[in-house]
C-alpha positions as CSV (number, residue, x, y, z in Angstrom):
1,M,-0.7,-16.2,-11.3
2,R,-1.9,-13.5,-8.9
3,D,1.0,-14.3,-6.5
4,E,3.5,-13.9,-9.4
5,A,2.0,-10.5,-10.3
6,Q,2.2,-9.4,-6.7
7,R,5.8,-10.5,-6.4
8,A,6.7,-8.7,-9.6
9,K,5.0,-5.5,-8.4
10,E,6.9,-5.8,-5.0
11,L,10.2,-6.1,-6.9
12,Q,9.6,-2.7,-8.5
13,T,9.0,-0.8,-5.2
14,P,11.7,1.8,-4.4
15,R,12.6,-0.1,-1.3
16,A,13.2,-3.3,-3.2
17,Q,15.2,-1.5,-5.8
18,L,17.3,0.1,-3.1
19,G,17.9,-3.3,-1.6
20,R,19.1,-4.6,-4.9
21,L,21.4,-1.6,-5.2
22,D,22.8,-2.4,-1.7
23,Q,23.5,-6.0,-2.8
24,A,25.1,-4.9,-6.1
25,T,27.4,-2.4,-4.5
26,H,28.5,-4.8,-1.8
27,A,29.2,-7.5,-4.5
28,E,30.9,-5.1,-6.9
29,L,32.9,-3.0,-4.5
30,G,33.5,-5.1,-1.4
31,A,35.4,-3.1,1.2
32,L,35.5,0.0,-1.0
33,R,31.7,0.3,-0.5
34,V,32.5,2.2,2.7
35,G,33.3,5.2,0.5
36,A,29.7,5.4,-0.6
37,E,28.1,4.6,2.8
38,P,27.2,8.2,3.7
39,L,25.4,8.8,0.4
40,L,23.7,5.4,0.5
41,A,22.4,6.3,4.0
42,E,21.0,9.6,2.6
43,V,19.3,7.7,-0.2
44,H,17.8,5.2,2.3
45,A,16.5,8.1,4.4
46,G,15.1,9.9,1.4
47,V,13.3,6.8,0.2
48,A,11.9,6.1,3.6
49,V,10.4,9.6,3.8
50,L,9.1,9.7,0.2
51,F,7.8,6.2,0.2
52,P,6.6,5.4,3.8
53,E,5.5,2.0,4.9
54,A,1.8,1.2,4.8
55,G,0.1,3.4,7.4
56,G,3.0,5.8,7.5
57,T,2.7,9.6,7.2
58,R,2.8,11.0,3.6
59,L,4.3,14.3,2.9
60,A,2.4,17.3,1.6
61,P,2.8,17.7,-2.2
62,K,5.2,20.6,-2.0
63,E,7.3,19.0,0.7
64,H,7.3,15.7,-1.3
65,E,8.5,17.6,-4.4
66,A,11.3,19.3,-2.5
67,R,12.4,16.0,-0.9
68,H,12.2,14.3,-4.2
69,E,14.5,16.9,-5.8
70,K,17.0,16.5,-2.9
71,L,16.9,12.7,-3.4
72,L,17.6,13.0,-7.1
73,K,20.6,15.3,-6.4
74,T,21.9,12.8,-3.8
75,M,21.5,9.9,-6.2
76,D,23.4,11.9,-8.9
77,E,26.3,12.4,-6.5
78,L,26.1,8.7,-5.4
79,E,26.3,7.7,-9.1
80,E,29.6,9.6,-9.5
81,V,31.0,8.2,-6.3
82,L,30.1,4.7,-7.3
83,E,31.6,5.1,-10.7
84,A,34.9,6.2,-9.1
85,L,34.8,3.4,-6.6
86,Q,34.1,0.9,-9.4
87,L,37.1,2.1,-11.3
88,A,39.2,1.7,-8.1
89,A,37.8,-1.8,-7.5
90,R,38.7,-2.8,-11.1
91,G,42.2,-1.5,-10.7
92,G,41.6,1.8,-12.5
93,R,42.7,5.2,-11.3
94,S,41.0,5.9,-8.0
95,G,41.7,9.6,-8.2
96,A,39.8,10.3,-11.3
97,V,36.1,10.4,-11.9
98,P,35.0,10.0,-15.6
99,A,33.6,13.1,-17.2
100,R,29.8,13.2,-17.4
101,G,28.3,14.4,-20.6
102,G,25.5,17.0,-20.8
103,G,25.9,18.5,-17.4
């Protein structure tokens, strides 16, 4: 039971979630995924800095906050790009991005 709890915890780490995002975008978008590659690379880099491997260097609180804010903005941009690519992959209009409410 302890092993199951450990595995469940590991599945919730930012790196594991990012791995699942990579798999999902590859499966959903296929070759169109290349359009999101630069932003995905930025997200990977941001996660690596904010959530270092065991023994890695942690950021000072203010630097962590600034990097976290930058990562959130990049993820918002990635979301919009992925929505547009998803529409294209499904045969929708590739030139239009759906309007986002509240912002």
